[in-house]
DRENDO-1510 file (C-alpha; in Angstrom, 1 decimal, always signed):
<recs>
REC; n; res; u; v; w
REC; 1; MET; +0.6; -12.1; +10.6 .
REC; 2; ALA; -2.7; -11.8; +8.6 .
REC; 3; ILE; -3.7; -8.1; +7.7 .
REC; 4; LYS; -6.8; -6.7; +9.2 .
REC; 5; PHE; -8.2; -3.8; +9.3 .
REC; 6; GLU; -9.4; -2.9; +13.7 .
REC; 7; LYS; -11.5; +0.4; +11.8 .
REC; 8; LYS; -13.3; +0.9; +10.1 .
REC; 9; PRO; -12.4; +3.2; +6.8 .
REC; 10; GLY; -8.6; +1.5; +7.6 .
REC; 11; ILE; -5.3; +3.2; +6.3 .
REC; 12; VAL; -3.0; +1.7; +4.2 .
REC; 13; ALA; -0.3; +4.3; +3.5 .
REC; 14; TYR; +1.6; +4.1; +0.7 .
REC; 15; LEU; +5.6; +5.1; +1.0 .
REC; 16; THR; +8.2; +5.2; -2.4 .
REC; 17; THR; +11.1; +3.8; -0.4 .
REC; 18; GLY; +14.4; +5.4; -0.2 .
REC; 19; ASP; +13.0; +9.0; -0.5 .
REC; 20; PRO; +14.4; +11.4; +0.8 .
REC; 21; ASP; +16.5; +8.0; +2.1 .
REC; 22; LEU; +16.0; +5.1; +3.6 .
REC; 23; ASN; +16.2; +5.4; +7.4 .
REC; 24; THR; +13.8; +8.4; +6.5 .
REC; 25; THR; +11.7; +6.1; +4.9 .
REC; 26; ARG; +11.8; +3.8; +7.8 .
REC; 27; ASP; +10.6; +7.1; +10.6 .
REC; 28; ILE; +7.9; +7.3; +7.9 .
REC; 29; ALA; +6.4; +3.8; +8.8 .
REC; 30; LEU; +6.6; +4.2; +12.1 .
REC; 31; ALA; +5.1; +7.1; +12.8 .
REC; 32; ALA; +2.2; +6.1; +9.9 .
REC; 33; ILE; +1.3; +3.2; +11.9 .
REC; 34; ASP; +1.9; +4.8; +15.4 .
REC; 35; ASN; -0.9; +7.3; +14.1 .
REC; 36; GLY; -3.7; +5.3; +12.5 .
REC; 37; ALA; -2.2; +3.6; +9.5 .
REC; 38; ASP; -3.1; -0.2; +10.0 .
REC; 39; VAL; -0.6; -1.1; +6.4 .
REC; 40; ILE; +2.1; +0.2; +5.4 .
REC; 41; GLU; +3.1; -0.1; +1.3 .
REC; 42; LEU; +6.4; -0.5; +0.8 .
REC; 43; GLY; +6.7; +0.5; -2.5 .
REC; 44; VAL; +9.5; -1.0; -4.4 .
REC; 45; PRO; +11.1; +2.2; -6.7 .
REC; 46; PHE; +11.7; +2.0; -10.7 .
REC; 47; SER; +13.1; +3.2; -13.1 .
REC; 48; ASP; +9.6; +3.1; -15.6 .
REC; 49; PRO; +6.6; +3.3; -12.9 .
REC; 50; LEU; +3.6; +3.3; -15.9 .
REC; 51; ALA; +1.2; +3.1; -13.5 .
REC; 52; ASP; +2.4; +6.0; -10.8 .
REC; 53; GLY; +1.1; +9.7; -11.9 .
REC; 54; PRO; +4.2; +12.5; -11.3 .
REC; 55; VAL; +4.2; +12.8; -8.2 .
REC; 56; ILE; +5.5; +9.1; -7.8 .
REC; 57; GLN; +7.0; +8.6; -10.3 .
REC; 58; ARG; +9.4; +12.0; -9.9 .
REC; 59; ALA; +9.9; +10.0; -5.5 .
REC; 60; SER; +10.6; +6.8; -7.7 .
REC; 61; GLU; +13.2; +9.1; -9.9 .
REC; 62; ARG; +15.0; +10.0; -7.1 .
REC; 63; ALA; +15.4; +6.8; -5.2 .
REC; 64; VAL; +16.4; +5.1; -7.8 .
REC; 65; ALA; +19.2; +7.8; -8.3 .
REC; 66; ARG; +20.1; +6.7; -5.5 .
REC; 67; GLY; +21.2; +3.4; -5.6 .
REC; 68; VAL; +17.5; +2.4; -3.6 .
REC; 69; ARG; +17.1; -1.3; -4.6 .
REC; 70; LEU; +14.8; -4.2; -3.5 .
REC; 71; THR; +17.1; -5.4; -1.1 .
REC; 72; ASP; +17.5; -2.6; +0.2 .
REC; 73; VAL; +13.4; -2.7; +0.8 .
REC; 74; LEU; +13.7; -5.2; +2.3 .
REC; 75; VAL; +15.8; -4.2; +5.1 .
REC; 76; VAL; +13.6; -1.2; +5.8 .
REC; 77; ALA; +11.1; -4.1; +6.0 .
REC; 78; LYS; +12.8; -6.3; +8.5 .
REC; 79; GLN; +13.1; -2.9; +10.6 .
REC; 80; ILE; +9.8; -2.1; +10.3 .
REC; 81; ARG; +8.4; -5.7; +11.0 .
REC; 82; GLU; +10.9; -5.8; +14.4 .
REC; 83; ALA; +9.8; -2.0; +15.5 .
REC; 84; ARG; +6.1; -2.9; +14.7 .
REC; 85; PRO; +5.1; -6.5; +14.9 .
REC; 86; ASN; +1.3; -6.0; +14.5 .
REC; 87; ALA; +1.4; -3.8; +12.0 .
REC; 88; GLY; +0.1; -5.0; +7.9 .
REC; 89; LEU; +3.2; -4.8; +5.7 .
REC; 90; VAL; +2.7; -5.1; +2.3 .
REC; 91; LEU; +5.2; -4.9; -0.7 .
REC; 92; PHE; +4.4; -3.1; -3.6 .
REC; 93; SER; +6.5; -3.7; -7.1 .
REC; 94; TYR; +6.3; -3.7; -10.3 .
REC; 95; LEU; +7.7; -7.2; -12.0 .
REC; 96; ASN; +11.0; -6.6; -13.5 .
REC; 97; PRO; +12.7; -6.0; -10.2 .
REC; 98; VAL; +11.1; -9.2; -8.8 .
REC; 99; VAL; +11.6; -10.6; -12.3 .
REC; 100; ARG; +15.7; -9.8; -11.4 .
REC; 101; ILE; +15.9; -11.7; -8.2 .
REC; 102; GLY; +13.3; -14.5; -9.3 .
REC; 103; ILE; +9.6; -15.1; -7.7 .
REC; 104; GLU; +10.9; -18.0; -5.1 .
REC; 105; PRO; +13.9; -16.5; -3.3 .
REC; 106; LEU; +12.1; -13.4; -3.8 .
REC; 107; CYS; +8.2; -14.7; -1.7 .
REC; 108; ARG; +11.7; -16.6; +0.7 .
REC; 109; GLU; +13.2; -13.5; +1.5 .
REC; 110; ALA; +9.8; -11.4; +1.8 .
REC; 111; ALA; +8.6; -13.9; +4.4 .
REC; 112; ASP; +12.0; -13.9; +6.6 .
REC; 113; ALA; +12.0; -9.9; +6.1 .
REC; 114; GLY; +8.2; -9.9; +8.2 .
REC; 115; ILE; +6.8; -9.0; +4.8 .
REC; 116; ASP; +2.8; -9.9; +4.2 .
REC; 117; GLY; +2.2; -10.1; +0.9 .
REC; 118; ILE; +2.7; -8.5; -2.8 .
REC; 119; LEU; +1.1; -5.9; -4.5 .
REC; 120; LEU; +3.0; -6.3; -7.9 .
REC; 121; THR; +1.0; -3.9; -10.3 .
REC; 122; ASP; +2.2; -5.7; -13.5 .
REC; 123; MET; +1.2; -9.0; -12.3 .
REC; 124; ILE; -2.1; -10.8; -13.5 .
REC; 125; VAL; -4.5; -12.8; -12.6 .
REC; 126; GLU; -4.5; -15.0; -16.2 .
REC; 127; GLU; -0.8; -15.3; -15.6 .
REC; 128; ALA; -0.1; -16.1; -11.9 .
REC; 129; ASP; +0.1; -19.6; -11.4 .
REC; 130; GLU; +3.8; -19.4; -10.7 .
REC; 131; TYR; +4.3; -16.3; -8.6 .
REC; 132; LEU; +1.2; -17.6; -6.2 .
REC; 133; GLU; +2.5; -21.5; -6.0 .
REC; 134; ALA; +5.8; -18.6; -4.0 .
REC; 135; LEU; +3.6; -17.3; -2.3 .
REC; 136; ARG; +1.8; -20.4; -1.0 .
REC; 137; ALA; +5.2; -22.1; -0.1 .
REC; 138; ASN; +6.0; -19.0; +1.8 .
REC; 139; GLN; +2.5; -18.3; +3.6 .
REC; 140; LEU; +2.6; -14.3; +2.1 .
REC; 141; ALA; -1.0; -13.1; +0.8 .
REC; 142; PRO; -1.5; -11.8; -2.3 .
REC; 143; ILE; -2.9; -8.4; -3.4 .
REC; 144; PHE; -4.4; -8.0; -7.2 .
REC; 145; LEU; -5.5; -4.6; -8.2 .
REC; 146; ALA; -9.6; -4.7; -9.7 .
REC; 147; ALA; -10.1; -2.0; -11.7 .
REC; 148; PRO; -14.3; -0.8; -12.5 .
REC; 149; THR; -13.5; -1.9; -16.1 .
REC; 150; SER; -12.8; -5.5; -15.0 .
REC; 151; PRO; -15.9; -7.9; -16.0 .
REC; 152; ASP; -17.4; -9.7; -13.3 .
REC; 153; ARG; -15.2; -13.3; -14.6 .
REC; 154; ARG; -12.3; -11.1; -14.2 .
REC; 155; LEU; -13.1; -10.0; -10.8 .
REC; 156; LYS; -14.8; -13.3; -10.2 .
REC; 157; ALA; -11.1; -14.8; -11.0 .
REC; 158; ILE; -9.1; -12.1; -8.4 .
REC; 159; ALA; -11.2; -12.7; -5.4 .
REC; 160; GLU; -10.5; -16.3; -6.7 .
REC; 161; ALA; -6.2; -15.9; -6.6 .
REC; 162; SER; -6.9; -13.7; -3.9 .
REC; 163; LEU; -7.6; -16.5; -1.2 .
REC; 164; ALA; -5.4; -18.8; -3.0 .
REC; 165; THR; -2.5; -19.3; -0.9 .
REC; 166; GLY; -3.8; -19.7; +2.9 .
REC; 167; LYS; -2.6; -16.2; +3.3 .
REC; 168; PRO; -5.8; -14.1; +3.4 .
REC; 169; GLY; -4.7; -10.5; +2.6 .
REC; 170; PHE; -7.1; -7.4; +0.4 .
REC; 171; VAL; -8.3; -7.0; -2.7 .
REC; 172; TYR; -7.1; -3.5; -4.3 .
REC; 173; ALA; -9.7; -1.2; -6.1 .
REC; 174; ILE; -9.1; +1.0; -8.1 .
REC; 175; SER; -11.2; +4.0; -7.5 .
REC; 176; ARG; -10.6; +4.9; -11.6 .
REC; 177; VAL; -9.2; +4.3; -14.8 .
REC; 178; GLY; -6.2; +5.8; -15.1 .
REC; 179; ILE; -2.4; +7.0; -12.5 .
REC; 180; THR; -1.8; +7.1; -9.3 .
REC; 181; GLY; -2.7; +11.2; -7.8 .
REC; 182; THR; -4.8; +13.4; -5.6 .
REC; 183; GLN; -8.4; +14.1; -7.4 .
REC; 184; THR; -10.8; +16.0; -6.1 .
REC; 185; GLN; -13.9; +13.6; -4.8 .
REC; 186; VAL; -14.0; +10.4; -5.0 .
REC; 187; ALA; -14.6; +8.5; -8.6 .
REC; 188; ASP; -18.3; +7.3; -8.7 .
REC; 189; ASP; -17.0; +3.7; -10.1 .
REC; 190; ALA; -16.1; +3.0; -6.9 .
REC; 191; GLU; -18.7; +2.2; -4.8 .
REC; 192; ASP; -20.1; +0.4; -8.2 .
REC; 193; LEU; -16.5; -1.6; -8.3 .
REC; 194; VAL; -16.6; -3.0; -4.2 .
REC; 195; THR; -20.5; -3.6; -4.8 .
REC; 196; ARG; -19.7; -5.8; -7.7 .
REC; 197; LEU; -16.5; -7.1; -5.5 .
REC; 198; ARG; -19.3; -8.0; -2.9 .
REC; 199; GLN; -20.1; -10.8; -5.1 .
REC; 200; PHE; -17.3; -12.9; -5.1 .
REC; 201; THR; -15.6; -12.8; -1.6 .
REC; 202; LYS; -15.9; -11.6; +2.2 .
REC; 203; LEU; -11.8; -9.9; +2.1 .
REC; 204; PRO; -11.1; -6.3; +2.8 .
REC; 205; ILE; -11.5; -4.1; -0.2 .
REC; 206; ALA; -9.3; -0.8; +0.3 .
REC; 207; VAL; -9.6; +1.4; -2.2 .
REC; 208; GLY; -7.2; +3.5; -4.1 .
REC; 209; PHE; -6.4; +6.0; -6.5 .
REC; 210; GLY; -6.9; +9.5; -5.6 .
REC; 211; ILE; -8.0; +9.1; -2.0 .
REC; 212; SER; -6.2; +12.1; +0.1 .
REC; 213; ASN; -8.1; +13.6; +2.0 .
REC; 214; SER; -10.9; +12.6; +5.2 .
REC; 215; ILE; -13.6; +13.6; +3.4 .
REC; 216; HIS; -12.4; +11.1; +0.3 .
REC; 217; VAL; -11.5; +8.3; +3.7 .
REC; 218; ALA; -15.0; +8.6; +5.1 .
REC; 219; ALA; -16.2; +8.6; +1.6 .
REC; 220; VAL; -14.5; +5.1; +0.6 .
REC; 221; GLY; -15.6; +3.8; +4.7 .
REC; 222; LYS; -18.8; +4.3; +3.9 .
REC; 223; PHE; -18.5; +0.8; +1.2 .
REC; 224; ALA; -15.6; -0.5; +1.4 .
REC; 225; GLU; -13.3; -2.0; +4.5 .
REC; 226; ALA; -10.5; +0.6; +3.3 .
REC; 227; ALA; -8.2; +3.4; +1.8 .
REC; 228; VAL; -4.8; +3.4; +0.4 .
REC; 229; ILE; -3.5; +6.5; +0.1 .
REC; 230; GLY; -0.4; +7.4; -1.5 .
REC; 231; SER; +0.3; +10.0; -3.7 .
REC; 232; ALA; -1.1; +12.7; -1.0 .
REC; 233; ILE; +1.9; +11.7; +1.9 .
REC; 234; VAL; +4.5; +11.0; -1.6 .
REC; 235; SER; +3.7; +14.8; -2.0 .
REC; 236; LEU; +3.6; +15.7; +1.6 .
REC; 237; ILE; +7.1; +14.7; +1.7 .
REC; 238; GLU; +8.6; +16.4; -0.9 .
REC; 239; LYS; +7.7; +19.1; +0.0 .
REC; 240; THR; +9.1; +18.8; +4.0 .
REC; 241; PRO; +13.2; +18.9; +5.2 .
REC; 242; PRO; +14.0; +15.2; +5.8 .
REC; 243; GLU; +14.1; +15.9; +9.4 .
REC; 244; GLU; +10.0; +16.2; +9.8 .
REC; 245; ALA; +8.8; +14.5; +7.8 .
REC; 246; ALA; +8.0; +11.1; +10.0 .
REC; 247; THR; +6.4; +14.3; +12.2 .
REC; 248; VAL; +4.7; +15.9; +9.2 .
REC; 249; VAL; +3.2; +12.1; +7.9 .
REC; 250; GLY; +2.2; +11.2; +11.3 .
REC; 251; ARG; +0.2; +13.9; +11.7 .
REC; 252; PHE; -1.7; +13.5; +8.4 .
REC; 253; ILE; -2.4; +10.1; +9.1 .
REC; 254; TYR; -3.7; +10.8; +12.1 .
REC; 255; LYS; -5.9; +13.1; +10.4 .
REC; 256; LEU; -7.2; +10.8; +8.5 .
REC; 257; ARG; -8.1; +8.5; +10.6 .
REC; 258; ASP; -9.9; +10.9; +13.6 .
REC; 259; GLY; -9.9; +14.2; +11.7 .
REC; 260; ALA; -8.3; +15.8; +14.3 .
REC; 261; GLY; -8.8; +19.7; +14.3 .
REC; 262; PRO; -5.1; +21.9; +15.1 .
REC; 263; SER; -7.0; +22.6; +19.3 .
REC; 264; GLN; -5.9; +18.2; +19.4 .
REC; 265; GLN; -2.8; +17.9; +18.0 .
REC; 266; SER; -1.3; +17.1; +21.5 .
REC; 267; GLY; -2.9; +13.8; +20.4 .
REC; 268; ILE; -0.7; +13.3; +17.4 .
REC; 269; ARG; +2.1; +10.4; +18.6 .
REC; 270; ALA; +5.7; +10.9; +17.9 .
REC; 271; ALA; +6.9; +8.3; +19.7 .
REC; 272; TYR; +7.9; +6.6; +16.1 .
REC; 273; ARG; +11.8; +5.8; +17.0 .
</recs>
């Protein structure tokens, strides 16, 4: 299915697959979807996640220590797809784990698992021809990162490559230069970057890096289609017993989407199994 955001702002929820374990990741993803997440980014654990801050680094280290591999992530993706056919599913990875499998085999297996799109953090648009060909052959959306420091010519190239496979996804706009992690406010660079991207694409634009609460999400919704929440979710999971993690994350997503207060918690959906 095509990735879409039914309400503005949409919610893209990032999870480090296998933290705390694979079954809990599946349950958290289903709870997030049931409580308003439009897209789930399933992060592939990697031993050297240079673009990520300490929260996601620790999650990745825990999952790697448990032996979680890219193939395990695809199994979880298939379970989520079978349980929630209409949700957006994105595979989020560094390039190294993909190279070990091969780009074409990965795309084929990702499509079989029900993945809609792939985001490789260190795949640069200038070297993406083979990657885009494999995505096109398997009807997968390419999702690229666009940074505030990117010149317009590069933003244009990213916009064009994002449509190159015939399956639309979204453009991931990095709100600030640096690593992932929660912040006190949305960076001023974010709106400027989205405005510049609008010159080159009509695809949805999702803003990430530092988005951690409903105030941030509302601010992003004024100029972009969606907000990406990663470290805030992963931090919640780190602090919560595994048996409670799906409920806690579901409640968090519900508040992000609807601004629910404590008196409205009965509206939170927990039928995620």
